[in-house]
N, C-alpha and C positions, 0 to 999 in steps of 0.2 A: 400298589402294590399292585403285582400282576396275580390276580382270584388263582389264575390256572399251574400258574410254576408254582405258587402257597400248596395246594391241593397237589400237586403231584409230587411234591418235596415228603408234605405230612404224609402219601400211599406207600414214599417210598419206607418211611418211616417206621412206619403201618407194617410193612412185611417183613423189613426185618425180626421185630418184637411180633408176632405172629406165630413165629415155630416155635417162643414161648410153648412146656407142657402148660404150666398155668394162667389164666388168660386172666384173671382180676393182675397179675403182676405183670403179665400181661399192655394190658391197659393203663398200667399205674406209670408202666416205664417208658408209652410211649408220652401220653402227658408231661414226664417230668421231661423228660428228652426237647420235647416244643420248650416246656417252659426256661429250662436252663439254655439252649441255644439259638435260640431265635428271641430275636427284637421283638421290644413289647409293640411297634408294630404292625409285628408282622401276626405275632397271635390276633390281638384287636382285629388286624382286617380278617382271620381266619374266621373265626369266632363269627363273625358280623353274619359273610357268607354261610355260617348254621343261618342266623338268625332269618338271613335273606329270604334262602330259597334252599332250606332245610339238610344244605351240604349237600347240593347234586357234586357229581365226582368221586365225595369220598368211600375210602374201603367201607363197610360195616364198623372195623375194628374203630381203623380212627377216629368215625363219625361217635360210633362208643364211647366210647375213651375219650374225648372231646367234651364228649354231653357230662360223663360222669363228671369228670374231674373239671371239670369250670371254672371251681372258684380259686384250683392255681394255677390257671390260665395267667388271674387277672393281678401274678403277686411275682414282682423283680425280680 
């Protein structure tokens, strides 16, 4: 998996949800979108990127969403 591409895609998702007035809802929306529409390998690669480099390149809202809802991202 190309990590740079995954980071770009995750940041685009984050930009969409960042416009929501309810931050908690936005964070959950980011995680749910990635869980529903990304293949398991893509999610695993993004989480490994976070674990290895503390989320370099990810927007703050995306990083927060992925850390907060990490368990959700492991579900099939």
